[in-house]
N, C-alpha and C positions, 0 to 999 in steps of 0.2 A: 505493498500500501503506500510508504513512503517513496519509494521509486516513481509514484506517480504524482502523488502530493507535495513532493518537495519541489520540485521545478513549478509547478504553478503557483506555491505560495511565495517563493522567489521572484517570479515575475511579477505579481502583486507588488512585494516588496519594492521592485523595482521601479513600478509605476507608481506608487506612494512617495517614494522619494523625488521623481520626477515631477510630480505634481505639487508636493511639498515645496520644493525649490520655487516652482513657478508662482505658486501663492505668495512666498516669502517675498519674492520679488514684487509680484501685483501689490500687495498691500504694505510694501518699503520697510518690510520687518529687516530684509536684508538685501544687500546690494546684489547684483548678478554675480561677482566672483565669491563672495561670502555663501549665496547660497546652497551651495555643496561643497563649501569648505569648512575649515575648522570653527568657522563662527556661525554655522548654518543653524536653525532652529525648527525648522519644518522639513528638514531631509539629513539624510546621513553624508558626509563627506563622498565625494567621487570614490577616493581610494579604497574605502571602506565596501562601496555599492561593488566597485569591481572584482574586490576580493571575494565577496560574496557570491557573486555569479561564478569566478573561476571554481572556488572550493565546490558548489555545487556540482558544477560540470564534471569535476574530478570526483567526487563522492559518486556519480554515477555512471561515469564511463570507466571507472578502474574496478576490474573486477575482484570478488572475493573479498576477503579482509584486509586487502590494502583500501578497500576505499573508507574503513573505520577513522582513517587518519584525516583527512581531508573534510569528512563530514564531522568529527569530533572537534576538529580546527574551527569549522563553520559556526558547530553549537556554541561553542567559547568565547568566539567572536560575537554572536549574537546576546550571548549572556553580559558581554563587557558593553554592548552598544544600550543595552536596557538598563543596567544599572548605573552607566554613565548617564543615561537621560534623567536619572533622578537625582544625580548629585554635580552636576557640570554646570548649574545653576540656569539651563536652558527650558526646563519643566516651568512652564506656569511663569515665565521671564515675564517684567513688567509691561513690555511693550505690546504683548499678545493678548487679544481678546480672547472671550471664553470659547468661542467656535475656533480659534486658532489653537488653541491650549488642547481642546477635544481632537484637533487634528494630531498633535504632538501624541496624546494618549492611543490613537487608530496606530500612529507610525510604531511605537514601540510595542502594542499589542501584535500589530503584524511580525515584527522583527522577532519577539519573544515565539509567536507561532513555528517561524522558519527555524529558529533554535531547536524547539522540542520536535520539528521534524527532522533536523539534522542530528539529533541526538539519536532517536529510533531509527535512522539509516545506520548510523555507527554502530549500534546495538544490533543492527540485521547483518552487517556485513563482519561482526564479530563472531556472531553465532554461525557463518556460513560452515558448510561441512566440506571438507576436500574432497574429491573424488576417490583419492587414494586411500583416505580413510574408510570408504566403503568396502573396499576389496581387502578385507582381513582374512 
């Protein structure tokens, strides 16, 4: 199940980041360079988004137990993103309306879902039975 749900969830996360950055610029919460940078309030920085996409691709393309490493790294990156969302001063920032704070919560929720699915993918990969183990 995680093999199908994970890429869909990551696609939703990328769209959420894209829309969040556009909304941040439109509402003048962030400038264009900051909308997907280190000071972004409604999106993840571009390097994080790129890492999430790459790790997802690897977690789905690497066969067997090898997929556990990128999936585990993706789960950890999502955990760090969610935790930092609560402690970096961005969540509920003074310049945000209640609707934009709600968007931040949506972004953190989608990120959390991706993290849970990535952790499940890592678990699935670890439990993969090697074909040689069957021919005992």
